[in-house]
VEXSESE-914680 format. One line per 10 residues: number of its first residue (from 1); their letters; for each residue x, y negated, z of C-alpha. Coordinates in Angstrom, 2 decimals. Layout:
BEGIN
NUM) a) X:Y:Z ~ ...
This chain:
BEGIN
1) mtalvplsaa) -29.56:-22.21:27.33 ~ -29.63:-23.44:30.92 ~ -26.88:-25.64:32.31 ~ -23.64:-23.91:33.16 ~ -21.56:-24.55:36.25 ~ -17.98:-23.43:36.99 ~ -17.70:-20.02:38.60 ~ -15.16:-20.17:41.40 ~ -12.49:-17.50:41.57 ~ -13.35:-17.05:45.26
11) aspdptpasa) -16.69:-15.71:46.41 ~ -19.09:-18.54:47.19 ~ -20.85:-18.54:50.57 ~ -23.98:-19.97:48.95 ~ -26.67:-17.44:47.91 ~ -26.52:-18.22:44.18 ~ -27.95:-15.67:41.75 ~ -24.42:-14.44:41.01 ~ -23.56:-13.87:44.65 ~ -26.97:-12.32:45.33
21) tamsallevr) -26.28:-9.79:42.59 ~ -22.87:-9.04:44.12 ~ -24.39:-8.51:47.58 ~ -26.73:-5.80:46.22 ~ -24.14:-4.24:43.90 ~ -23.17:-0.60:43.94 ~ -19.91:-1.49:42.18 ~ -18.32:-4.92:42.26 ~ -15.08:-5.79:40.50 ~ -13.61:-9.04:41.83
31) nltinyaspr) -10.83:-10.98:40.11 ~ -9.10:-7.79:38.93 ~ -5.67:-8.34:37.37 ~ -3.78:-5.42:35.81 ~ -0.35:-5.45:34.18 ~ 1.56:-2.81:32.24 ~ 5.34:-2.52:32.14 ~ 6.72:-2.18:28.61 ~ 10.14:-2.34:26.93 ~ 9.29:-5.87:25.83
41) gtlraasdvs) 8.29:-7.03:29.29 ~ 5.02:-7.19:31.19 ~ 1.72:-6.93:29.30 ~ -1.42:-8.24:30.94 ~ -4.32:-5.83:30.31 ~ -6.89:-7.40:32.65 ~ -6.87:-10.97:33.87 ~ -9.16:-12.08:36.70 ~ -11.95:-9.70:35.60 ~ -15.15:-9.86:37.65
51) fairpgevmg) -18.55:-8.16:37.26 ~ -21.09:-6.28:39.36 ~ -23.34:-3.27:38.72 ~ -26.49:-2.83:40.78 ~ -28.07:0.53:41.71 ~ -29.82:1.98:38.66 ~ -28.18:-0.50:36.26 ~ -26.25:0.44:33.12 ~ -23.70:-2.21:32.16 ~ -21.95:-2.30:28.79
61) lvgesgsgks) -18.28:-3.27:28.71 ~ -17.57:-4.28:25.12 ~ -14.74:-5.69:23.04 ~ -12.17:-4.72:20.43 ~ -9.31:-2.29:21.01 ~ -6.73:-4.03:23.16 ~ -9.28:-6.20:24.97 ~ -8.85:-4.31:28.27 ~ -12.07:-2.24:28.41 ~ -10.59:1.19:29.05
71) tvamaildll) -7.94:-0.25:31.38 ~ -10.65:-1.60:33.70 ~ -12.49:1.75:33.59 ~ -9.29:3.67:34.37 ~ -8.54:1.32:37.28 ~ -11.94:2.11:38.82 ~ -11.16:5.82:38.45 ~ -7.59:5.39:39.80 ~ -6.20:6.82:36.54 ~ -3.99:3.97:35.34
81) geagridgge) -0.81:6.02:35.39 ~ 2.66:4.96:36.44 ~ 3.01:2.10:33.93 ~ -0.20:0.38:35.06 ~ -0.14:-1.87:38.09 ~ -3.00:-3.69:39.82 ~ -1.56:-7.07:40.83 ~ -4.68:-8.66:42.26 ~ -8.37:-8.38:42.96 ~ -10.73:-5.87:44.53
91) ilfegtdlrr) -12.78:-2.87:43.36 ~ -15.68:-2.53:45.77 ~ -17.78:0.65:45.72 ~ -20.69:0.60:48.16 ~ -18.91:-2.29:49.88 ~ -15.59:-0.46:50.33 ~ -12.48:-1.67:48.51 ~ -11.15:1.39:46.71 ~ -7.66:-0.07:46.71 ~ -7.55:0.14:50.51
101) lsagqrrslr) -8.30:3.87:50.53 ~ -5.57:6.48:50.54 ~ -4.81:8.45:47.36 ~ -6.56:11.48:48.86 ~ -9.68:9.49:49.71 ~ -9.84:8.05:46.19 ~ -9.39:11.52:44.75 ~ -12.28:12.85:46.83 ~ -14.54:10.10:45.41 ~ -13.55:10.82:41.81
111) gdriaavfqd) -15.73:13.59:40.43 ~ -18.07:13.44:43.42 ~ -19.74:10.03:43.90 ~ -17.97:8.46:40.93 ~ -17.88:10.63:37.77 ~ -16.61:10.07:34.25 ~ -17.35:11.15:30.68 ~ -14.49:10.44:28.29 ~ -14.34:9.78:24.57 ~ -13.01:12.99:23.08
121) pftslnpalt) -14.57:16.24:24.31 ~ -11.97:18.22:22.35 ~ -9.16:16.97:24.61 ~ -11.21:16.61:27.81 ~ -12.05:20.32:28.03 ~ -9.47:23.00:28.80 ~ -9.43:25.42:25.83 ~ -8.20:28.28:28.02 ~ -11.14:28.20:30.49 ~ -14.80:29.03:29.97
131) vgrqiaeplv) -17.29:26.21:29.98 ~ -18.98:27.53:33.13 ~ -15.73:27.61:35.08 ~ -14.97:24.00:34.16 ~ -18.44:22.78:35.18 ~ -18.12:24.68:38.46 ~ -14.73:23.14:39.33 ~ -16.07:19.90:40.93 ~ -18.73:21.92:42.76 ~ -16.01:24.09:44.26
141) qhkgltprqa) -13.70:21.14:44.91 ~ -16.17:18.65:46.41 ~ -19.12:20.73:47.66 ~ -17.22:23.73:49.02 ~ -19.12:26.30:46.92 ~ -17.59:29.56:45.79 ~ -17.57:30.25:42.04 ~ -20.37:32.79:42.56 ~ -22.47:30.27:44.50 ~ -21.85:27.61:41.84
151) aprveellae) -22.98:29.82:38.91 ~ -26.77:29.15:39.26 ~ -26.12:25.40:39.57 ~ -23.95:25.51:36.42 ~ -26.83:27.04:34.45 ~ -29.24:24.42:35.85 ~ -26.91:21.62:34.76 ~ -26.52:23.03:31.24 ~ -30.30:23.31:30.92 ~ -30.70:19.76:32.22
161) vgireprria) -28.51:18.36:29.43 ~ -30.59:20.16:26.81 ~ -28.51:23.26:26.09 ~ -30.48:26.36:25.20 ~ -29.27:29.72:26.48 ~ -27.27:28.16:29.35 ~ -26.01:31.52:30.64 ~ -24.44:32.40:27.28 ~ -22.96:28.93:26.84 ~ -21.47:29.04:30.36
171) qsyphqlsgg) -19.53:32.14:29.31 ~ -18.30:30.51:26.08 ~ -15.02:28.69:25.44 ~ -14.96:25.06:24.19 ~ -13.85:26.01:20.65 ~ -17.03:28.07:20.28 ~ -19.21:24.96:20.69 ~ -19.99:22.04:18.40 ~ -18.78:18.55:19.27 ~ -22.22:17.53:20.51
181) mqqrvliata) -22.49:20.57:22.76 ~ -18.99:19.94:24.12 ~ -20.02:16.40:25.04 ~ -23.14:17.74:26.75 ~ -20.87:20.06:28.76 ~ -18.83:17.03:29.89 ~ -22.03:15.24:30.92 ~ -23.17:18.33:32.85 ~ -19.79:18.43:34.61 ~ -20.11:14.76:35.56
191) lgcdpkllil) -23.63:15.26:36.94 ~ -22.75:18.33:39.02 ~ -22.13:16.56:42.33 ~ -25.02:14.07:41.94 ~ -22.81:10.98:41.55 ~ -24.04:7.45:42.09 ~ -21.85:5.89:39.39 ~ -20.94:7.16:35.90 ~ -17.99:5.76:33.96 ~ -18.70:6.40:30.26
201) depttaldvt) -15.60:5.61:28.20 ~ -16.60:5.59:24.50 ~ -18.52:8.89:25.01 ~ -19.93:9.02:21.46 ~ -17.13:7.55:19.30 ~ -15.89:10.97:18.13 ~ -19.40:12.17:17.20 ~ -21.54:12.01:14.08 ~ -24.32:9.45:13.98 ~ -27.10:12.05:14.44
211) veariiella) -25.30:13.78:17.33 ~ -24.52:10.35:18.76 ~ -28.25:9.50:18.73 ~ -29.05:12.66:20.70 ~ -26.32:12.03:23.27 ~ -27.40:8.42:23.76 ~ -31.03:9.46:24.27 ~ -29.84:12.12:26.74 ~ -27.71:9.64:28.70 ~ -30.50:7.06:28.78
221) glceshhlsa) -32.96:9.64:30.08 ~ -30.54:10.98:32.71 ~ -29.67:7.52:34.01 ~ -33.37:6.76:34.39 ~ -34.41:10.08:35.92 ~ -31.44:10.22:38.35 ~ -31.47:6.46:39.03 ~ -27.81:6.41:38.06 ~ -25.64:3.35:37.70 ~ -23.19:3.42:34.80
231) lfvshnlgiv) -20.39:1.45:33.20 ~ -20.64:2.12:29.46 ~ -17.38:1.25:27.66 ~ -17.89:0.82:23.92 ~ -17.20:-1.30:20.85 ~ -20.52:-0.28:19.25 ~ -23.02:-3.04:19.97 ~ -25.94:-1.06:18.56 ~ -25.44:1.69:21.14 ~ -24.93:-0.85:23.93
241) nricnsvcvl) -28.21:-2.47:22.90 ~ -29.96:0.90:23.19 ~ -28.71:2.07:26.59 ~ -27.45:-0.92:28.62 ~ -29.40:-3.36:30.81 ~ -26.55:-5.85:30.96 ~ -23.34:-6.48:29.07 ~ -19.88:-7.82:29.88 ~ -17.80:-8.94:26.89 ~ -13.99:-8.75:27.20
251) ygsevvetgr) -11.46:-10.41:24.95 ~ -7.70:-10.62:25.44 ~ -8.01:-9.18:28.98 ~ -10.56:-11.83:30.05 ~ -14.32:-11.80:30.58 ~ -15.76:-14.22:28.01 ~ -19.51:-13.63:28.37 ~ -21.96:-11.69:30.56 ~ -25.75:-11.43:30.71 ~ -28.79:-9.32:29.97
261) trevlarpvh) -28.03:-7.18:26.95 ~ -30.84:-8.17:24.61 ~ -30.41:-11.86:25.40 ~ -26.64:-11.80:24.83 ~ -26.81:-9.79:21.60 ~ -29.79:-11.68:20.20 ~ -28.48:-15.15:21.14 ~ -24.73:-14.92:21.87 ~ -23.15:-18.15:23.09 ~ -19.42:-17.40:23.16
271) pytkglvaal) -17.83:-17.55:19.69 ~ -16.22:-14.12:20.11 ~ -19.57:-12.48:20.90 ~ -21.06:-14.26:17.89 ~ -18.30:-12.75:15.74 ~ -18.83:-9.22:17.07 ~ -22.58:-9.39:16.46 ~ -22.11:-10.80:12.95 ~ -19.56:-8.07:12.03 ~ -21.91:-5.18:12.86
281) prittdrrhr) -22.87:-3.56:9.52 ~ -26.59:-3.76:8.80 ~ -28.44:-1.70:6.23 ~ -28.46:-3.71:3.00 ~ -29.03:-3.28:-0.73 ~ -26.95:-6.31:-1.76 ~ -23.63:-5.07:-3.07 ~ -22.33:-8.64:-3.31 ~ -22.92:-9.29:0.40 ~ -19.71:-9.65:2.42
291) lssipgtvsk) -19.59:-8.52:6.00 ~ -18.72:-11.24:8.45 ~ -15.39:-10.58:10.12 ~ -13.07:-11.98:12.77 ~ -9.66:-12.83:11.30 ~ -6.47:-11.80:13.09 ~ -6.03:-9.39:16.00 ~ -6.45:-9.41:19.77 ~ -3.73:-11.44:21.49 ~ -1.31:-9.58:23.77
301) lsgasescvf) -0.57:-11.65:26.87 ~ 2.30:-11.51:29.32 ~ 0.53:-13.61:31.93 ~ -2.40:-15.92:32.55 ~ -3.46:-17.81:29.45 ~ -2.69:-21.54:29.36 ~ -5.35:-22.15:26.71 ~ -8.47:-20.48:25.34 ~ -7.33:-16.94:24.55 ~ -9.69:-16.76:21.54
311) aprcpfaeet) -8.67:-20.12:20.05 ~ -6.29:-18.67:17.39 ~ -9.18:-16.71:15.83 ~ -12.08:-19.05:16.59 ~ -13.66:-21.00:13.69 ~ -15.03:-23.57:16.18 ~ -11.74:-24.25:18.01 ~ -10.62:-27.81:18.68 ~ -7.45:-29.31:20.11 ~ -8.90:-29.09:23.63
321) crrlpqalrv) -9.30:-25.33:23.22 ~ -5.61:-24.97:22.37 ~ -4.40:-27.15:25.26 ~ -6.53:-26.14:28.24 ~ -7.51:-22.79:29.77 ~ -11.22:-22.00:29.90 ~ -13.10:-21.41:33.15 ~ -15.90:-18.85:33.42 ~ -19.13:-20.76:34.02 ~ -22.43:-19.32:35.25
331) daagnsvrcw) -26.02:-20.49:34.70 ~ -29.03:-20.25:36.98 ~ -30.02:-16.85:35.57 ~ -26.61:-15.36:36.40 ~ -25.33:-15.28:32.79 ~ -21.78:-16.52:32.34 ~ -19.57:-17.72:29.48 ~ -15.94:-18.78:29.14 ~ -16.27:-21.62:26.62 ~ -16.57:-25.37:27.20
341) kaealagtpw) -18.51:-25.73:23.92 ~ -21.12:-23.09:24.80 ~ -24.07:-25.49:25.02 ~ -23.16:-27.24:21.77 ~ -22.76:-23.90:19.95 ~ -25.88:-22.26:21.40 ~ -27.77:-22.32:18.09 ~ -24.79:-22.15:15.73 ~ -24.26:-18.78:13.98 ~ -20.89:-17.26:13.13
351) peestasrqp) -19.79:-18.60:9.72 ~ -20.71:-16.29:6.85 ~ -18.03:-14.96:4.52 ~ -17.91:-16.82:1.22 ~ -19.36:-14.81:-1.66 ~ -18.04:-17.17:-4.33 ~ -15.16:-14.85:-5.18 ~ -17.29:-11.70:-5.28 ~ -17.71:-11.23:-9.02 ~ -17.78:-7.51:-9.77
361) atppartapl) -15.54:-6.63:-12.67 ~ -17.23:-5.50:-15.85 ~ -15.98:-1.99:-16.59 ~ -14.76:-1.29:-20.11 ~ -17.30:0.33:-22.38 ~ -16.77:4.11:-22.41 ~ -19.08:6.97:-23.15 ~ -17.49:9.47:-20.76 ~ -17.33:9.06:-16.94 ~ -13.97:8.72:-15.22
371) vqvealrkvf) -14.68:11.68:-12.90 ~ -16.98:14.55:-13.76 ~ -17.65:17.39:-11.33 ~ -19.56:20.48:-12.44 ~ -20.82:23.31:-10.19 ~ -18.07:22.79:-7.59 ~ -17.83:25.58:-5.03 ~ -15.33:26.14:-2.23 ~ -15.21:29.16:0.08 ~ -12.68:29.29:2.93
381) gerrsilpwl) -11.35:32.55:4.33 ~ -12.72:34.76:1.59 ~ -10.85:38.00:0.91 ~ -11.58:40.11:-2.15 ~ -10.60:43.76:-2.45 ~ -11.68:46.96:-4.15 ~ -11.62:48.47:-0.66 ~ -14.85:47.56:1.16 ~ -13.26:47.47:4.63 ~ -10.74:44.83:3.51
391) rregtvavdd) -13.32:42.43:2.09 ~ -14.27:39.27:3.93 ~ -17.05:36.94:2.81 ~ -15.61:33.69:4.16 ~ -17.31:30.36:4.88 ~ -19.02:28.44:2.09 ~ -18.03:24.77:2.53 ~ -19.31:23.44:-0.82 ~ -21.87:25.15:-3.01 ~ -22.83:24.18:-6.58
401) vsftiqrgev) -22.15:20.45:-6.34 ~ -22.23:18.33:-9.53 ~ -21.90:14.57:-10.03 ~ -20.11:11.88:-12.03 ~ -18.28:8.64:-11.20 ~ -18.06:5.85:-13.77 ~ -15.16:3.43:-14.12 ~ -15.44:0.64:-11.58 ~ -18.15:2.52:-9.66 ~ -18.26:3.35:-5.94
411) lgvvgesgsg) -19.94:6.64:-5.11 ~ -20.73:7.11:-1.43 ~ -20.84:10.57:0.15 ~ -22.77:10.68:3.42 ~ -23.28:13.51:5.89 ~ -22.33:14.94:9.26 ~ -19.09:16.72:10.12 ~ -19.09:20.14:8.50 ~ -21.37:19.04:5.67 ~ -18.60:19.43:3.09
421) kstigrslla) -17.77:15.75:2.43 ~ -14.01:15.96:2.93 ~ -13.82:19.28:1.09 ~ -15.42:17.61:-1.94 ~ -12.95:14.71:-1.79 ~ -9.89:16.93:-1.45 ~ -11.09:19.26:-4.18 ~ -11.35:16.29:-6.54 ~ -7.67:15.53:-5.96 ~ -6.63:19.19:-6.11
431) lieptagtvl) -5.33:19.03:-2.53 ~ -7.32:22.22:-2.07 ~ -8.15:24.53:-4.97 ~ -11.86:24.99:-5.70 ~ -13.19:28.55:-5.67 ~ -15.29:27.77:-8.74 ~ -16.39:24.86:-10.90 ~ -14.52:22.15:-12.79 ~ -13.18:18.69:-11.95 ~ -12.49:16.52:-14.99
441) fdgadfvkqa) -10.54:13.28:-14.61 ~ -10.74:11.10:-17.71 ~ -11.55:14.26:-19.66 ~ -8.61:16.32:-18.32 ~ -8.91:19.32:-15.98 ~ -7.47:17.82:-12.79 ~ -6.82:21.11:-10.99 ~ -5.06:22.65:-13.99 ~ -2.98:19.53:-14.66 ~ -2.00:19.25:-10.99
451) kegdrdlrrr) -0.81:22.87:-10.97 ~ 1.35:22.07:-13.97 ~ 2.93:19.17:-12.11 ~ 1.36:16.31:-14.07 ~ 2.67:13.33:-12.04 ~ 0.87:10.77:-14.17 ~ -2.46:12.28:-13.22 ~ -1.42:12.21:-9.55 ~ -0.41:8.58:-9.95 ~ -3.86:7.61:-11.24
461) aqlvfqnsaa) -5.79:9.17:-8.31 ~ -4.96:8.41:-4.67 ~ -6.30:9.02:-1.15 ~ -6.80:6.94:2.01 ~ -7.22:9.06:5.15 ~ -9.28:8.37:8.29 ~ -6.51:8.33:10.90 ~ -4.32:5.36:10.12 ~ -1.69:6.32:12.72 ~ -1.32:9.98:11.68
471) slnprktvga) -1.09:8.95:8.01 ~ 2.21:7.11:8.55 ~ 5.53:8.59:9.65 ~ 6.33:6.98:13.03 ~ 10.08:7.20:12.28 ~ 9.87:5.23:9.05 ~ 9.26:1.54:8.53 ~ 6.26:0.35:6.57 ~ 8.55:-0.48:3.66 ~ 10.08:3.00:3.63
481) amerplvlag) 6.62:4.62:3.68 ~ 5.51:2.47:0.74 ~ 8.73:2.99:-1.19 ~ 8.27:6.75:-1.56 ~ 5.32:6.61:-4.03 ~ 7.14:3.93:-6.02 ~ 10.15:6.22:-6.40 ~ 7.92:9.10:-7.47 ~ 6.22:6.77:-9.96 ~ 9.59:6.06:-11.59
491) rqgeaerrem) 10.44:2.66:-10.11 ~ 14.19:3.16:-9.86 ~ 15.44:-0.36:-9.09 ~ 15.71:-1.08:-5.36 ~ 15.19:-4.83:-5.85 ~ 12.12:-4.16:-7.99 ~ 10.69:-1.84:-5.31 ~ 11.21:-4.46:-2.59 ~ 9.38:-7.05:-4.67 ~ 6.50:-4.67:-5.34
501) iaalltrvgl) 6.21:-3.74:-1.63 ~ 6.05:-7.43:-0.69 ~ 3.41:-8.05:-3.37 ~ 1.33:-5.06:-2.25 ~ 1.41:-6.12:1.40 ~ 0.36:-9.63:0.41 ~ -2.48:-8.22:-1.71 ~ -3.96:-6.38:1.30 ~ -3.64:-9.44:3.54 ~ -0.41:-8.65:5.43
511) paayadryph) 2.81:-10.68:5.61 ~ 5.64:-9.35:3.45 ~ 7.81:-9.23:6.60 ~ 5.71:-6.28:7.84 ~ 7.82:-4.07:5.57 ~ 10.43:-3.99:8.36 ~ 7.98:-2.97:11.10 ~ 7.23:0.50:12.39 ~ 3.64:1.87:12.56 ~ 3.45:1.60:16.36
521) elsggerqrv) 4.05:-2.15:16.07 ~ 0.83:-2.61:14.07 ~ -2.82:-2.61:15.09 ~ -5.21:0.03:13.75 ~ -6.58:-2.33:11.12 ~ -3.09:-3.36:10.02 ~ -2.02:0.28:9.69 ~ -5.04:1.01:7.53 ~ -4.17:-1.95:5.31 ~ -0.70:-0.44:4.91
531) niaralatdp) -2.28:2.88:3.90 ~ -4.41:1.09:1.32 ~ -1.36:-0.79:0.01 ~ 0.53:2.50:-0.27 ~ -2.37:4.01:-2.23 ~ -2.26:1.02:-4.60 ~ 1.49:1.38:-5.15 ~ 1.05:3.74:-8.11 ~ -1.54:1.47:-9.79 ~ -4.35:4.05:-9.49
541) efvvcdeavs) -7.73:4.03:-11.21 ~ -9.51:6.22:-8.65 ~ -9.23:6.30:-4.84 ~ -10.84:8.73:-2.40 ~ -11.55:6.97:0.94 ~ -12.06:9.77:3.47 ~ -13.71:8.16:6.52 ~ -11.30:5.26:6.00 ~ -13.09:2.91:8.45 ~ -14.68:5.35:10.92
551) aldvsvqani) -11.98:5.02:13.61 ~ -11.88:1.20:13.55 ~ -13.48:-1.49:15.68 ~ -16.51:-3.16:14.15 ~ -14.68:-6.41:13.38 ~ -11.66:-4.60:11.88 ~ -14.03:-2.32:9.95 ~ -15.66:-5.38:8.38 ~ -12.26:-6.69:7.28 ~ -11.30:-3.37:5.66
561) lnlladlrde) -14.67:-2.98:3.91 ~ -14.37:-6.49:2.46 ~ -10.82:-5.71:1.34 ~ -11.87:-2.48:-0.40 ~ -14.73:-4.27:-2.15 ~ -12.43:-7.09:-3.29 ~ -9.89:-4.62:-4.67 ~ -12.64:-2.79:-6.52 ~ -13.76:-6.03:-8.15 ~ -10.27:-7.35:-8.91
571) lglsylfith) -8.72:-4.10:-10.19 ~ -11.77:-2.27:-11.51 ~ -11.10:0.65:-9.13 ~ -13.45:3.58:-8.74 ~ -13.97:4.99:-5.23 ~ -15.33:8.15:-3.72 ~ -16.25:6.66:-0.32 ~ -16.80:9.37:2.32 ~ -18.51:8.45:5.59 ~ -21.14:9.56:8.09
581) diavvshiad) -22.53:6.02:8.46 ~ -25.18:4.95:5.93 ~ -25.01:1.35:7.19 ~ -21.33:1.22:6.21 ~ -21.79:2.85:2.81 ~ -24.66:0.49:1.94 ~ -22.19:-2.41:1.89 ~ -19.89:-0.95:-0.72 ~ -21.50:1.88:-2.72 ~ -23.39:1.67:-6.00
591) rvlvvyggti) -24.72:5.21:-5.70 ~ -24.78:7.69:-2.84 ~ -24.83:11.46:-2.37 ~ -26.41:12.74:0.84 ~ -24.71:16.07:1.60 ~ -25.79:18.78:4.03 ~ -24.47:22.33:4.36 ~ -22.25:21.91:1.32 ~ -25.14:21.00:-0.99 ~ -26.53:17.71:-2.28
601) ceegpigrvl) -29.96:17.11:-0.80 ~ -30.43:13.58:-2.19 ~ -28.67:11.30:-4.65 ~ -29.33:8.02:-6.39 ~ -28.65:4.26:-6.43 ~ -28.08:2.99:-2.89 ~ -31.12:0.69:-3.10 ~ -33.41:3.64:-3.86 ~ -31.97:6.07:-1.32 ~ -32.54:3.52:1.47
611) rppyhpytea) -36.30:3.39:0.80 ~ -38.99:6.11:0.72 ~ -39.30:8.72:-0.61 ~ -36.59:10.19:1.62 ~ -35.24:13.67:1.99 ~ -36.00:14.62:5.65 ~ -32.25:14.72:6.37 ~ -31.71:11.25:4.89 ~ -34.59:9.96:6.99 ~ -32.94:11.38:10.12
621) llsavprlsg) -29.58:9.79:9.22 ~ -31.25:6.42:8.70 ~ -33.21:6.60:11.94 ~ -29.97:7.33:13.84 ~ -28.25:4.10:12.69 ~ -27.70:1.92:15.82 ~ -29.27:-1.49:15.42 ~ -29.60:-4.77:17.28 ~ -32.93:-6.21:18.35 ~ -33.76:-9.23:20.43
631) aedgpeperi) -35.98:-9.39:23.48 ~ -38.85:-10.62:21.30 ~ -38.53:-7.75:18.80 ~ -40.06:-5.12:21.06 ~ -38.83:-1.52:21.32 ~ -36.75:0.11:18.61 ~ -38.49:2.44:16.14 ~ -38.61:6.05:17.31 ~ -35.55:8.05:16.33 ~ -35.62:11.44:14.65
641) lledstappg) -33.40:13.59:16.87 ~ -32.03:16.66:15.09 ~ -31.39:19.73:17.20 ~ -28.70:22.33:16.51 ~ -29.49:24.65:13.62 ~ -31.50:27.81:14.31 ~ -31.21:29.18:10.76 ~ -28.68:31.91:9.97 ~ -25.92:30.86:7.58 ~ -26.25:31.70:3.91
651) gggcafrgrc) -29.41:33.03:2.34 ~ -31.37:31.64:-0.57 ~ -33.38:29.00:1.24 ~ -32.88:25.30:1.97 ~ -29.59:24.57:3.78 ~ -31.42:22.13:6.10 ~ -34.23:24.52:7.07 ~ -32.86:25.31:10.53 ~ -33.05:21.66:11.68 ~ -35.73:20.16:9.45
661) prklgticde) -38.55:18.50:11.45 ~ -40.83:18.81:8.36 ~ -40.18:22.45:7.46 ~ -43.09:23.90:5.47 ~ -42.66:27.56:6.36 ~ -41.26:30.69:4.73 ~ -40.81:28.97:1.36 ~ -38.00:26.88:2.92 ~ -36.37:30.08:4.22 ~ -36.60:32.06:1.01
671) rappvqtatd) -36.29:29.67:-1.93 ~ -33.75:27.01:-2.83 ~ -35.54:23.66:-3.00 ~ -36.31:22.21:-6.45 ~ -34.64:18.95:-7.49 ~ -37.36:16.33:-7.95 ~ -36.71:13.08:-9.82 ~ -38.27:9.90:-8.43 ~ -37.17:6.73:-10.27 ~ -33.93:5.14:-11.47
681) ghriachipl) -31.92:8.35:-11.20 ~ -33.13:9.01:-7.65 ~ -33.25:12.79:-7.06 ~ -34.34:14.73:-3.97 ~ -33.91:18.49:-3.41 ~ -36.93:19.39:-1.29 ~ -40.03:21.62:-1.36 ~ -42.18:18.74:-0.05 ~ -43.84:16.95:-3.01 ~ -42.50:13.48:-3.81
691) aelaerasvf) -45.92:11.90:-3.26 ~ -45.99:13.29:0.28 ~ -42.41:12.18:0.95 ~ -43.31:8.67:-0.28 ~ -46.12:8.41:2.28 ~ -43.65:8.13:5.16 ~ -43.15:4.67:6.63 ~ -39.84:2.99:5.86 ~ -37.21:3.44:8.57 ~ -36.05:-0.10:7.74
701) pelaalh) -39.25:-2.02:6.85 ~ -37.23:-5.06:5.76 ~ -35.98:-3.03:2.77 ~ -39.38:-1.66:1.73 ~ -40.32:-4.64:-0.45 ~ -36.91:-4.99:-2.14 ~ -36.40:-3.90:-5.72
């Protein structure tokens, strides 16, 4: 690393690389300070934030929730709201300070020369208006076109973002489109007025990994073909590595590191960046491996920091870090870092999690599995009647699914939204009644016992949901939420319940005093720990984790995954772990089911499923996993991008036939694929012979030689 020099808060008159970049910038943020008013006083969301984006450059703005990423993006778009207040700095677009423009002038820029694509397409689109009308709105507003004049341009934009039948889609409503198509509609809307700058605020977080891969490829291609500049807000470093030229890392409202993306992610110098990179889940076959994590949560400041803002969580912190604020220093290449120990730590990796305590529990010897599922089928909306005109076929969500889960085993279920994963999990717990098939829990019919009100069976099987906030009653304290299952489990003594709540909170890594807090006072990771503690309150043997880490930052996700693995080992728990991310499931699962269209297309030990032979759908899921690569690693392997299905629903063929890049022909349309057995219980449902499937190159070559 080259020598670092202090970066002055004021613009330097000397033509240093940093100032040269600023002079040619399309967007330059200078010393931006943003505060929010709250009942507990002023919260600082951005503190002296500075960066510049040149024409044609895509910059990543990364950091955990609460670091200030979205606040900076909203300030650029003039969408902070009444509680947000810019107390210092400049936002220069094409040399003009946006803060000096009138509200009307800023509004005329937004949607025209500066456009945005937000995180959730479900809430960004108006459900009462057609897609075409919403895309036409900025054309009418900023370009003066009539709706009739805008119609051809709307169809051109939909075609440009890869939507087939653009005329039909333009006449559709948002609820008639998939999540990926809705996000393409938002991108088309943003591109309508040929903007110079795109603000992309977590545009793929709500999408499946395969849809995410398609959207990222689309955005990368559009930015290149249109010579667009973009600010890409994200906590996913793999995606940032794929699409961004440069990266700006925020922590606790401050910029802590900037530079070229591949250099920063391959050789991070600030301790916080090191921690983020280390916490990213990589594909692995080592169940004992612990994900690296960053302890604690992002600090909430009320003013300028008087010490290093990351010091409370930094494993390299010294007394100097806790006494003195850190200045942002820049090197000759224009990279910057806010750490006085940067040079000394240049080659030091983030400390690895100790694996000394990871000793998987030996399950008791039993001949029967804990959970046994046979020919499970679930149809929603079906109506049966002797009168033909009253019959309704319904939607098949799960079709002929069978599997077992042993005591102390973690079975992963992987697939996209709509594949049937959550339906399987909820059917196991009798939260929804299966249309056909049986679910046996320790030899007992779970559905039948649940109908009869068997509370002991309910006590032994629990659920952890995806949305940690929606899973807790905002009007009840953490202690009150955890007390309810204890009461239902027969713990009548109030003093006993308080002791158990304190012990459960301690077990999941939270202070016992959190029992008196409300959900809104906790971070996302802390709320999920509370949900896990509540699930443990009844001393269960089996837990369904339904996308339990999907909504969390990468560092918080690592903490929760380590916690779940520790609890499995300490308590001998069995999990059904539902996710769309194979990289995540590889860190915790013993076996995995790959589910598509309500059917199992591949199953086996995680170490076998991650290596050829693959089912074509598994191969596509693996190729879509975002990964990090350094400047010396060359380009990423080519991704398999799955298009929307062209096959009609139902029928006797392969469920994946409408999207399969290796479809053989009519046999895939007409016949259900045979289940072929490879080795070690590895089974693949596919018409392609195993020998031919095994000829494919490994998506992750580093795993190919592992046994």
